[in-house]
N, C-alpha and C positions, 0 to 999 in steps of 0.2 A: 650556719646550719649546713649539715651534710648535703641535703638535697639542692642547695643553692651553690655548692662548691663547684669549681671548674673541674676538679678531678672526678666528681660524680658525673657531671655532664659529659665529660670526655670518656666515660666508661672505665676510669682508673680507680674507682672506689665502689664498694659494695656495702649495702646496709644490711646488718645482721643484728640479731638480738643479743644484748649484753650477757645473757646466760651462757653464751658460747665461751666467753673468757673464764667464767666461773667453772664451767664443766671441764675446760681444758686444764685449768690450774689445779683442779681437784683430782685429776686423773694421774695414775702412776705413769712413770716415763715409758714403760713397755706398752701401755695402752693408749698413749697420746694420739697415735696415728688413727685410732678408731673413733676419735671425736671429730666428726666431719662437719665442716662449716656449712655445707649445703643444707643440713638439717635446721640450721639457725637463720637462714636467709629470711628476711621479712618480706612477704609478698604484699602487694597493695591490699588495703582493707577490702576493696570491692571483690577480691578473689578469695579471701580467707574463708568465708562460709562454704563455698564450693569445695575448697581443698579439705576442710574439716569433714564434709560429707564423705569424701573418698578415703581419707586416711585416719579420721578420728581427730584427736587433739594434737596440736603441735608439740614438739619436744619441750619447748620453753614453757608451755602451759602446764605440762606434767611436772616440770621442775618447780614452777610457781606454786602448784597445788601442794607439793611436799613441803615447801617453805612455809606456806600458810598453815598447814597442819601442825608443823613444829611451833610456829608462832602461837597458834590457838592453845597449845598445851602449856606454853610458858606465860601467855597473857590471856587469861580467861575473860577479859573485857570485850573481846570480839563477839559480835552478835551471831547467833546461830543462823545458818543459811536459810532455813525455812521460815524465819521471821518475816514480817511484812517489809521491814527496812532492807533485809538481805536479798529480796527477790530481784532487785535491779542488777545484782552481780557485784555490788560493792559491799565491802565490810566496813562498818563504821565503829570506831572506838567510842567509849563513853564520853570522850571530850569532843566528839563530833568530827574528828578528822578521818579522812578516808585512808584505809590501809593500802588499798589498791583499787584500780578501776577495771571493770570488765571490758573486754574487746567490743562489746555492743555499744559501749559509751565512747568508743574511740573517736568518732568524728567530732563530738561535742568537745571532748578534752583536747583534741587536736587543734580546734579553733582557738582555745584558750592559750595553748602553749605557743602558737605561732608556727608550728611545723607545716610544711607544704603538704597539700593533699596528694594522695597517690594519683588522682586524676590529672593533676597538673605536672606530674613528673614526666620526664623524657622516657619513652619506651626503650628497654634494653633488648636488643635482638641477638646479642652475642652468646657464646658458649659459657656456661657456668662451670667452674672448676673448683675442686676442693682446695681449702686453704689451711695450712698449718703455720702458725706464727713462727717467724725466724727462718723460714725456708724460702727458696726462690727469690731472695732479695726483698721480701715484703715483711712488714711487721704489723702488729695490732696494738693499738693504744687505747686505754680506757681513760677517758677524760671525765673526771667526776664533777668538776665545777669550773666554769669559765673564769671566775674570779681568781681561783688558785693559779691558773695559767698566767693571767695578766700580772698578778702580784709577783709571781716568780720572775717574770720578764723584767719588771721594774727593779726588783732586787739585784738582778744581774747587771743592769745598767748602772746602778749606784756604786757598785764595787769596782 
């Protein structure tokens, strides 16, 4: 987990929302510099409500909303938001699976996934700088599944 890694503890890793990679990949080469990582930094859950009061919704929430709207158009099995089941912020398919979880449910979901709580994380007091993948000697990686990484490593060893 990133919050337990030595790079994170030493201040060499930053946690940001995965929508940054999608936004950067879907932007034309002339506009890539305008996709700023600072907009996608994940603040601790305890600060998110206060930040929302000041700036409104986070950029990744706006992106999520547009994706949900697209999904609703193509998959009418989503419940309407004003239904009694939809009031919690989760949308449930007719099979009972959750399509996504609202940030209000984050602490409960966090306990289930085993991620470290923001309250347990080391405070970062350094300067935040914008990040563009492939510049300044840094890169961004999107790891979709731990199993794929391990199976790839095993395949390389066998060869």
